[in-house]
C-alpha positions in Angstrom: 20.0 4.5 33.1 21.9 5.3 30.0 22.1 9.1 29.3 23.4 8.7 25.5 22.8 6.0 22.6 24.9 5.4 19.9 22.7 7.6 17.5 22.6 10.7 20.3 26.8 11.3 19.6 25.5 12.1 16.3 23.1 14.7 17.6 25.8 16.0 19.8 27.1 17.6 16.3 24.2 19.9 16.3 25.0 21.0 19.8 28.6 22.0 19.0 27.3 23.7 16.1 28.4 22.3 12.6 29.3 25.7 11.5 31.8 28.1 10.3 32.6 31.2 12.2 30.7 34.6 11.3 32.2 38.0 11.5 31.8 39.6 15.0 29.6 42.7 15.1 29.1 43.6 18.3 31.7 46.1 19.8 32.5 45.4 23.5 35.7 45.7 25.7 38.0 42.2 25.1 40.3 41.6 27.4 41.7 38.8 29.6 39.1 39.3 32.3 36.2 38.7 29.8 38.3 35.7 28.2 38.3 34.3 31.8 34.4 34.6 31.7 33.9 33.0 28.5 36.0 30.1 29.7 33.9 29.5 32.5 30.7 29.6 30.5 32.3 26.8 28.3 33.2 25.1 30.8 30.1 25.0 32.6 28.3 24.2 29.1 30.4 21.4 28.4 30.6 19.6 32.1 27.6 17.8 32.1 28.8 15.9 28.8 32.0 15.6 30.0 31.2 14.1 33.3 28.7 11.6 31.4 31.7 10.6 29.3 34.0 10.0 32.6 31.4 8.2 34.8 29.3 6.4 32.1 31.8 6.2 29.2 29.3 7.6 26.8 29.4 11.4 26.3 31.9 13.9 25.5 36.1 14.0 25.7 38.7 16.4 24.8 42.5 16.8 25.3 43.7 19.7 27.4 41.6 22.5 28.8 39.4 24.6 26.5 41.4 27.7 25.5 40.4 31.4 25.0 42.0 33.9 23.4 41.4 37.8 23.3 41.2 38.7 19.2 39.9 42.2 17.7 36.5 42.6 18.7 35.8 38.9 19.8 37.2 35.7 21.8 38.4 32.8 19.9 37.7 29.8 21.8 39.4 26.4 20.9 38.2 22.9 22.3 41.1 20.6 21.2 40.5 17.0 20.0 37.0 16.6 20.7 35.7 13.0 20.8 31.9 11.9 21.4 31.2 8.4 22.1 29.5 5.6 23.8 30.6 1.8 25.2 31.4 0.7 21.8 32.2 3.6 19.2 34.0 7.2 19.3 33.5 9.8 17.0 36.6 11.8 16.5 35.5 15.1 15.7 38.8 17.3 16.0 39.6 20.8 17.6 36.5 23.0 17.4 36.7 26.7 17.0 34.3 29.2 18.4 33.9 33.0 17.9 32.2 34.4 20.7 31.4 38.2 21.7 29.6 39.1 24.4 26.5 41.8 24.1 24.9 44.2 26.8 22.3 41.4 27.6 25.0 39.0 28.9 24.5 36.7 26.2 27.4 35.7 23.7 26.9 35.9 20.1 28.7 33.1 19.1 29.8 31.1 15.8 31.3 27.9 15.7 33.3 25.7 13.1 34.1 22.0 12.9 36.9 20.3 11.2 35.2 19.1 7.7 36.4 15.4 8.1 35.1 13.4 11.0 35.8 9.7 12.0 34.0 7.0 14.1 35.9 4.2 15.3 34.6 1.0 17.2 36.3 0.2 20.7 38.6 -2.3 18.5 39.7 0.7 16.8 38.1 -0.1 13.0 36.6 2.5 11.3 32.9 2.4 11.5 31.6 5.8 9.6 33.1 8.9 8.2 31.4 12.0 7.7 32.1 15.1 5.7 31.1 18.7 5.7 31.1 20.3 2.6 29.5 23.9 3.3 28.7 25.4 6.7 27.9 28.2 8.5 26.4 28.9 12.2 25.5 32.1 13.9 23.8 32.3 17.2 22.9 33.7 20.7 24.0 31.9 23.7 22.4 32.6 26.8 24.6 31.6 29.7 22.0 31.7 32.1 19.9 28.9 30.6 23.0 27.1 28.8 21.6 27.2 25.6 21.1 28.9 22.1 17.8 31.0 22.3 18.2 32.2 18.5 20.6 30.2 15.9 20.9 29.9 12.2 22.8 26.8 11.0 23.3 26.4 7.2 25.3 23.8 5.6 25.2 21.7 2.9 27.2 18.9 0.7 27.2 16.6 3.5 28.4 12.8 3.1 28.0 10.0 5.8 29.8 6.7 4.6 28.8 3.7 7.2 30.6 0.9 6.8 28.9 -2.6 8.1 30.5 -4.6 10.5 32.7 -7.4 9.6 31.2 -10.8 8.9 27.3 -9.5 8.5 25.8 -10.1 5.3 26.7 -6.9 3.4 29.9 -6.2 5.1 31.5 -5.5 2.0 28.8 -2.9 0.8 29.0 0.5 2.8 26.1 2.6 3.3 26.2 6.1 2.1 24.3 9.0 3.1 24.5 12.4 1.2 22.6 15.7 2.2 22.7 18.6 -0.2 21.1 21.3 2.4 20.4 20.9 6.0 19.2 24.2 7.6 18.2 24.4 11.3 17.0 27.8 13.1 15.5 28.4 16.6 13.9 31.6 17.1 12.8 31.6 20.8 11.8 35.3 22.4 10.9 36.0 26.0 7.3 35.5 27.0 6.9 37.0 30.6 9.0 34.4 32.6 8.7 31.7 29.9 9.9 31.4 26.3 7.8 31.4 22.8 8.9 30.3 19.3 9.5 28.0 16.6 12.5 25.5 16.2 12.8 24.1 12.4 14.9 21.8 10.5 14.7 21.7 6.6 16.5 19.3 4.3 17.1 18.8 0.6 18.5 16.1 -1.9 19.1 13.1 0.5 19.8 10.2 -0.9 20.7 6.9 0.9 22.4 4.0 -0.9 22.9 0.4 0.2 23.1 -3.3 -0.4 25.4 -4.7 -2.9 27.0 -2.1 -4.9 24.9 0.3 -3.4 21.9 -1.1 -6.1 19.1 0.2 -3.2 18.4 3.6 -3.1 16.1 6.0 -0.9 16.1 9.9 -2.1 14.1 12.6 -0.7 13.8 15.9 -2.5 12.9 18.0 0.6 11.5 17.8 3.8 10.7 20.8 6.1 9.7 20.2 9.9 8.7 23.0 12.4 7.8 22.9 16.3 6.3 26.2 17.4 6.0 26.5 21.4 4.2 28.7 23.4 5.4 29.8 27.0 8.2 27.0 27.6 10.4 26.9 30.5 13.9 26.8 29.3 15.5 27.5 32.5 14.8 23.6 32.8 17.3 22.9 30.5 20.2 23.7 32.8 18.4 22.8 35.8 18.0 19.2 34.5 21.7 18.8 33.7 22.8 20.2 36.9 20.6 17.7 38.7 22.0 14.8 36.7 25.5 16.0 37.2 24.9 16.0 41.1 23.6 12.5 41.2 26.3 11.1 38.5 29.1 12.5 40.9 27.8 9.8 43.8 26.7 6.9 41.3 28.1 4.2 39.5 27.9 3.5 35.8 24.2 3.9 35.7 22.1 6.3 37.9 19.9 4.3 40.4 16.2 4.3 40.5 16.3 6.7 43.6 18.4 9.2 42.0 16.3 9.2 38.6 13.2 9.9 40.6 14.7 12.8 42.5 16.0 14.2 39.3 12.2 13.8 38.0 10.9 15.7 41.5 13.1 18.4 41.1 13.1 19.3 37.4 9.4 17.7 36.1 7.0 18.2 39.0 3.7 20.5 38.6 4.6 19.8 34.9 6.6 22.9 34.7 8.7 21.4 31.8 5.8 21.6 29.1 4.6 24.2 27.2 1.4 25.8 27.2 0.6 25.1 23.6 2.8 23.3 20.8 2.0 23.2 17.2 3.8 21.0 15.0 4.4 20.8 11.0 6.0 18.4 8.8 6.1 18.5 5.0 8.0 16.3 2.6 8.2 15.9 -1.1 9.4 13.5 -3.6 10.5 10.1 -1.5 11.4 7.6 -3.9 12.5 4.1 -2.5 13.9 2.1 -5.2 15.0 -2.0 -4.2 16.9 -3.8 -6.4 15.9 -7.4 -7.7 16.4 -9.7 -5.0 17.2 -13.5 -5.3 15.6 -16.0 -2.8 17.8 -17.2 -0.1 17.7 -20.7 2.0 17.3 -20.2 5.5 20.3 -20.3 7.6 21.3 -20.9 11.2 21.6 -17.0 11.6 18.6 -15.6 9.3 15.1 -17.0 7.9 14.9 -17.7 4.4 14.0 -14.4 2.2 11.8 -15.0 -0.6 12.6 -13.6 -4.2 11.1 -10.6 -5.7 11.5 -8.5 -8.6 13.0 -4.6 -8.7 10.5 -2.5 -6.5 9.7 1.4 -6.8 7.8 3.3 -4.2 6.7 6.9 -5.0 5.2 9.6 -2.6 4.8 12.9 -4.4 4.0 14.4 -1.2 3.2 14.2 2.5 2.3 16.0 5.7 1.3 16.2 9.1 0.0 18.9 11.3 -0.6 18.6 15.0 -1.9 21.4 17.5 -2.0 20.7 21.4 -3.5 23.6 23.3 -3.8 24.0 27.4 -1.2 20.7 28.1 -1.2 22.3 31.6 -5.1 22.4 31.9 -7.7 19.9 32.0 -9.5 21.6 29.4 -7.2 21.1 26.5 -7.8 20.4 22.4 -5.7 18.6 20.3 -6.1 18.6 16.6 -4.1 15.9 14.2 -4.0 15.8 10.2 -2.0 13.6 8.1 -2.1 13.5 4.4 -0.2 11.5 1.7 -0.7 12.2 -2.3 1.0 10.6 -5.4 1.6 7.5 -3.6 2.5 4.8 -6.2 4.0 1.4 -6.1 5.5 -0.5 -8.9 7.0 -4.2 -9.5 4.6 -5.4 -6.2 2.4 -8.5 -7.9 -0.7 -9.5 -6.0 -4.4 -9.7 -6.6 -4.9 -6.5 -4.3 -2.2 -4.0 -5.8 -5.3 -2.3 -7.2 -6.4 -1.5 -3.7 -3.1 0.0 -2.5 -4.4 3.7 -1.9 -2.8 6.6 -3.7 -4.3 9.3 -1.4 -4.7 8.7 2.2 -6.0 11.6 4.8 -6.8 11.3 8.4 -7.8 14.0 10.7 -8.7 13.8 14.6 -9.9 16.4 16.7 -10.0 16.1 20.8 -11.8 18.5 22.8 -11.9 19.1 26.5 -8.8 17.0 27.3 -7.6 16.4 30.9 -4.0 16.7 29.9 -3.0 18.1 33.5 -4.7 15.4 35.4 -3.6 12.2 33.0 0.1 13.5 32.9 0.3 14.0 36.6 -1.3 10.6 36.7 1.3 9.1 34.6 4.2 11.0 36.1 3.2 9.6 39.6 2.9 6.3 38.5 6.4 6.3 37.2 7.8 8.4 40.5 6.2 5.1 42.7 7.7 2.5 40.1 11.3 3.9 40.4 11.0 3.7 44.3 9.2 0.4 44.4 12.7 -0.6 42.2 14.7 0.9 44.6 13.1 -0.7 47.6 12.3 -4.3 45.6 14.5 -7.6 47.0 14.6 -9.0 43.4 14.3 -7.8 39.9 11.1 -9.8 39.6 9.4 -8.1 42.6 11.0 -4.9 41.1 9.2 -5.4 38.0 5.9 -6.4 39.0 5.4 -3.7 41.5 6.3 -1.3 38.4 3.7 -3.1 36.2 1.1 -2.4 38.8 1.9 1.4 39.3 1.5 1.8 35.5 -1.7 -0.1 35.7 -3.0 2.1 38.2 -2.4 4.8 36.4 -4.0 3.8 33.4 -6.9 2.8 34.9 -7.7 6.2 36.1 -7.6 7.5 32.6 -11.2 6.5 31.6 -12.3 8.3 34.7 -10.3 11.5 34.3 -12.0 11.5 30.7 -15.3 11.2 31.6 -15.3 13.7 33.9 -13.9 16.3 31.8 -16.0 15.8 29.1 -13.2 14.9 26.6 -14.8 14.5 22.9 -13.2 12.7 20.1 -14.0 13.4 16.3 -12.9 11.8 13.0 -13.7 13.5 9.8 -12.2 14.1 6.1 -10.8 11.0 6.6 -10.4 8.6 3.4 -8.3 6.1 1.4 -8.4 6.6 -2.5 -7.3 3.5 -4.6 -8.2 2.4 -8.1 -10.0 -0.6 -6.9 -11.1 0.2 -3.8 -12.1 3.5 -1.8 -12.9 4.1 1.9 -14.3 7.2 4.3 -14.6 7.3 7.7 -16.3 10.1 10.0 -17.6 10.0 13.5 -18.0 11.5 17.0 -17.1 9.7 20.3 -17.4 11.4 24.0 -16.0 9.7 26.7 -18.1 7.9 29.4 -17.4 6.5 32.6 -19.6 3.1 32.1 -18.3 1.9 28.8 -15.5 -1.0 28.7 -14.3 1.0 25.7 -13.9 4.7 27.7 -15.9 6.1 24.8 -19.4 5.9 23.4 -21.0 7.6 20.0 -21.3 6.8 16.3 -18.7 6.3 13.7 -19.3 5.4 9.9 -17.3 3.6 7.4 -18.1 3.9 3.5 -16.2 1.5 0.8 -16.5 2.1 -2.5 -16.0 -0.4 -5.5 -16.1 -3.5 -3.1 -18.2 -5.4 -5.3 -16.3 -4.5 -8.5 -13.4 -5.6 -7.0 -14.8 -9.0 -5.7 -16.1 -10.0 -9.1 -12.7 -9.3 -10.0 -10.8 -11.1 -7.7 -13.3 -13.9 -8.5 -12.7 -14.1 -11.8 -8.9 -13.8 -11.3 -8.9 -17.2 -9.0 -10.9 -18.8 -11.8 -8.6 -17.8 -14.5 -5.2 -18.0 -12.9 -3.2 -20.2 -10.3 -3.2 -17.4 -7.8 -4.4 -18.8 -4.9 -4.5 -15.5 -3.1 -7.3 -13.8 -5.0 -9.9 -16.3 -3.8 -8.7 -15.6 -0.2 -9.2 -12.1 -0.7 -12.4 -12.3 -2.4 -13.6 -14.7 0.4 -12.7 -12.1 3.0 -14.1 -9.2 1.0 -17.7 -10.9 0.6 -18.0 -11.3 4.6 -17.3 -7.6 4.7 -19.7 -7.0 1.8 -22.7 -8.7 3.7 -22.3 -7.0 6.7 -22.6 -3.3 4.9 -25.5 -1.2 3.5 -25.8 -1.4 -0.3 -25.9 1.9 -2.3 -24.6 3.3 -5.5 -22.6 6.4 -5.9 -23.6 8.8 -8.6 -21.6 7.7 -11.0 -23.0 3.9 -10.5 -20.4 2.4 -8.6 -21.0 0.1 -5.6 -20.9 1.6 -2.0 -21.1 0.1 1.3 -21.9 1.6 4.3 -21.2 0.6 8.1 -22.7 2.6 10.6 -21.2 1.6 13.9 -22.6 2.9 17.3 -21.0 2.2 20.6 -23.5 2.7 23.5 -22.5 3.9 27.2 -23.1 0.5 28.4 -20.4 -1.2 26.0 -23.0 -2.6 23.6 -22.2 -2.2 19.9 -24.5 -2.1 16.9 -24.1 -2.0 13.0 -26.5 -0.3 10.8 -29.1 -0.9 13.5 -28.7 -4.2 14.2 -27.1 -5.4 17.6 -23.9 -7.3 17.4 -24.3 -9.0 21.1 -24.6 -12.3 19.3 -21.4 -12.0 17.4 -19.3 -9.7 19.5 -19.0 -9.9 23.2 -19.8 -6.9 24.9 -16.8 -5.6 26.3 -16.1 -6.2 30.5 -16.3 -3.1 32.6 -12.9 -2.5 33.6 -11.8 -3.8 37.2 -11.2 -1.3 40.1 -7.6 -0.7 41.0 -5.6 -3.7 42.8 -6.2 -3.2 46.4 -2.5 -4.5 46.5 -1.2 -1.2 45.0 -0.7 1.4 47.9 -1.4 4.9 46.7 2.5 5.6 48.1 5.3 3.2 48.2 5.6 1.1 51.6 9.0 1.2 52.8 11.3 -1.7 54.1 11.4 -2.8 57.3 
């Protein structure tokens, strides 16, 4: 089992802080004994990543021991020549400096500084990426008992990343560049009984991504904010998980065995203690521009298929947002809501008969009630543990794969019954797409029923506005131009047109309505007409295979 990917290496920079020292403000006794305690805490925090680097070739490494020096009012911590890497790439960070001041609660008021220049090289020593940090500032509260920051503000800007393509690739002479004007991460977790609650957020602004020959392709983003708010989450599992992984890495080879992974899961994820009670997330972005340069067509080669020619293409999104709220994740009576919205979407440079049907605004709203989060997650977790046990006891890779698939299928087959017993409901409202030529809206209400092959029964209503006018436009386009796709689109829309209930809007525009009913026995009707002759009734899900035991059978 791999613990780090190539991109996780970059994520570890956040762990190290990407930040500059701040002046210590909490007066404590600073002496050699305190320096030894700080060193022990830092060594403990880094030990998991060091062991991953030594055992698996992907993780953290540095030259020499961590150095802690008492200063006037704080401890200076130096981690020499830090490197983060995996089997193929290594990011040379350099010496990381921390200023640490213990407070009365046993926490460490911490600031961290990284070198402004960092470089990633591949295993042959070829430079693959450079990172430059223009501005950086970090202050946070590190809790040694949890091995993480419970509060932090990391504010940095003028970030530049250059990625050098692999030699021999199609664009080997064209580096990819990424610039970020500002990036700010905040953590504000507070004790909530024996658990922790609070938000974690990240915001970025003035992002630019350039690639292709002479950097002619560009993606820019004005701003993006991401917030996650947790209610009653057990932060102690962060340290416990790493301690368990260290214990098993000490007796394993390069990858953890299935038995070790199963043991880690049982010790840290059983009883769903790793989940918060509630979690709310929000994402907002503004000013997304995608500009692709003109592309000449290319013939197919042994290494790649043919590429069609096209002109310059621009996609603009004025704003986008998503929200989700999951309540009662540790219960069988949870609720969930999700909302997505895109506004001001436009595309220039795209030819074709259906460009007028590209939406400029999209909205999707979903709700779910009486959701058996606890039972569903326990079934999936149990299936995963059984699959891992089967892998360790199988006589061959094919047998292990087959047994694992059976356990997963068994878990999935129980979900409709769990949903029906809980009385789970699912609703869609305020869901629509608006385009110059064709717009649509969707709403509906479903309820889980055990007898349905679709797991749910209920009604949904789809309305499409402007279809008749679009068909006329496509037919005229097919008659007066050499665009063969216009006729094909017209034929497809005519088939949809015939099955819709005809109506007009107050403005006189055509409207087609599709009232769909899913019945408890699996029958489907459209605008009151049974579709049994067109759509076959879904088959009732089979019972779980008798060959799958509820607990793994040990090898003789």
